N, C-alpha and C positions, 0 to 999 in steps of 0.2 A: 537693707535686708538682714534679718537675723540669721545667725548660724544655727542650723538644726542638727542636733545630735540624737540619734535614735538608738535605743537599747532594747535588748530582748526581754528584760525584766525590770520591775520597779526597783529591785535591789541593786542592779547594776547601774541604773540611772542615778539612784540616790548616792551610791558610792562615788561615782564619777563627779557628781555635783559637789559632794563634800571635799573631794580632793582639789577641785578647782577653787573652792572657797578658801581652803587652808593655804593654797598657794598664793592667792591674792592677799590674804592677811599677812603671811610671811613677808611678801614683797613690801607691803606698806610699813611693817615693823622695821625692815631694813632701811627704809627711806626716812621714816619719821620718828622712830622709837615708840610710837603709840599707833594703834590701829582701831578701826571701827568698821562694823558691817551691819547689814540689815537682814532680818529674816521675817518670814510670814508665819502666821499661825495655821490652824486647821490640821487635818490628818495627813495631807500629802507630804509635808516636809519632815515629819517625825523621824523617819528612818535616816534621812540625810543628816539631820541634827545629831542623831545617835552616832553615826559614823564619824561626824566631825569632832565629837567629844573625845575621840581616841587619838587625835593628833597632838603631838607634843610641840606646843608653841608657848610663847611667853604670854599666857592668857591673862595674867594680872595686869598687862598693859593694853588689854583689848576691851572695847565696849561693844555690846550688841544692842541694837535698837529694833523695835518692832515696826513693821510696815503698817500695822493697824492693830487695833485692840477694841474689844467690846468694853463698854463702860461698866465693868465689874471689878471687884478687888482682885489682886494678884493671886490669891489662893482659891478663887472661885472656879468651879469645874468648867466654866465656859471661857476662862481667861487664856489668852494666847501667851501671856507671861508665864502662867503656870506650866503650859506645855513646854516652853523653852527651858524653864528651870528643871523639868523632869527629864527631858530628852537630851539637853545640851550641857547645862551647867552641872557637870559631874565628871568623874574620872579625870582625865588629863585637863579638862576645861573647867574644873571646879572653882578656879579663882576668877573666871570670866565675870566682868561687870555688866549689868543690864540697866538700860534706861527705862524705868517704869513709866507707863502712861497714866494709869489710874491714880487719882489723888482725891481722897474722899472729902476734902474741904473746899474743892473747887467744882464748878459746873463744867460740862463738856466744853462749852465755848471758852471759858476762862482757861481751861487746861490747854486748849489749842494755842491760845495766846502765849502762855508761859513756856510752852515747849519750843517756841520759835527760836529762842536763844540757846537752846541746850544741845543742838546738833553740833558735832565737831567741825571746826572751821576748815580742817584739812580735807573734809569729805570722807566718803566711805571706800573701803577697799573693794567692796562689792555689795550688791543687794540681791537677795533671793526672794522671788515672789512666785505665787501660784496663779492659777486661772480657773474661774468657774465656767460652767456650761453657758452662762449668760455673758461670758466675756469679761467679767469683772476681774480686777487684780487689786491687791491690798484690800481696802474696803470701798473701792470706787465702783459702785454698782450703777447699772443703767438708770435706775429710778431715783438716784440721789439728786436732790434739788440743786446741789452745788457742783454737779459733775462737770459742767463746762469750764468753770474756773479751775477746778481741781486738775483738769487735763491740760491746762495751759503750761507748756514747758518753760515759759518765761515768768511764771507767777512768783511773787515774793512770799506767798504763803506756803509754809512747809507742812502744816497740819490743818485738817478741816473736820468739823463735826459731820457725821453721816447718820441719817435716819433712813432706813430702808425696810420694805416689807419682807425682805429676806432674813431679817434678824429681829428677835424679840427685844434686843438691847440696843440702845444708842451706841454709836461707835465713834472712834477717832481714827482717821487714816492719814498717812503721808500722802502728799500730792505727787503728781508726776514730777514736778520740778524738784522736790526734795529727793526723790529716788535718783534723779539724774545727777546728783552730787556724787555718784558712784563711778569708780573706774570701769566697772562692768556690771551688767544686770543679768542674772541667771533666772530663766523662766522654767520652772519645774512643774510638770503636770503629766497626768496619765490618762490613757483610754482613747478609743477611736472617736467617741462623741466630742471630746474636747479638742482633739486634733482637727476635726472638721471645722469647728468654730475658729480655731487658730488660723487655718488656711483662709477662711473667709475674711477674717480680720486683717491678715497680711495682704490680702488682695484689695483692701481698702474699705471694707464694710464698717462704717463708723457707728453703726448701731451697737457695736461691741467696744467697750472702753479700752480693751487691750490694743485696739487698732492704733490708738494715739502713741502708745509705748513703742509699737513696732514701726511706726512711721517716722519717729524722731531720728535724727542723724548725729546726735551729739555723743551718745554713749553706746558702745557695742552691746548687743543683746545675744545671749547664748541660750538656746532652747534645749532643754533636756527632757526627753519624752520616752515613754515605754507603754506598751499596750495595757 
């Protein structure tokens, strides 16, 4: 069962999540001299990433990876990488390294293959993901034709191509098994509608992809929520 932390405001939830991520990164740096973590795109994590950019860490030794990305260039207005560069890779975190997903000389499927070997062998300090009202996390949408394999916690595939009616762009997403290479997973989302979906998924409703994340027992999940 996931730990549920409720906050009075989005700002408070975002600040608390940023503090937790910074702590996890610091602990991995103490242990390994290098660290890596995962963040999602979209509007929900923006304030958390902004707070995180203010922490004084050895950011030049840290790699951030994207849980998912639209198949657009890193400077495109719809790019998650662009969001991360604008909200996180600045101030104290200006020297942070990012693992880019988009590569214009490859197809989506080819890029999924080439990314397989680029995840750090030591795993992630933590991963932060959001959740949609349809129960998706990363880009693991209910209508994805590869959803079953993507939610297999024992899969050897770390990235999958995703085509969904929810997006005008093809996407690449980390699989559940890739995210489970983390010491902890933070689930950050807001609003009563999403919390109702979360409760149904936690109760075992497998129509929501997030249910697979909540059901696994290998990695602790901490839920950060505000109205």
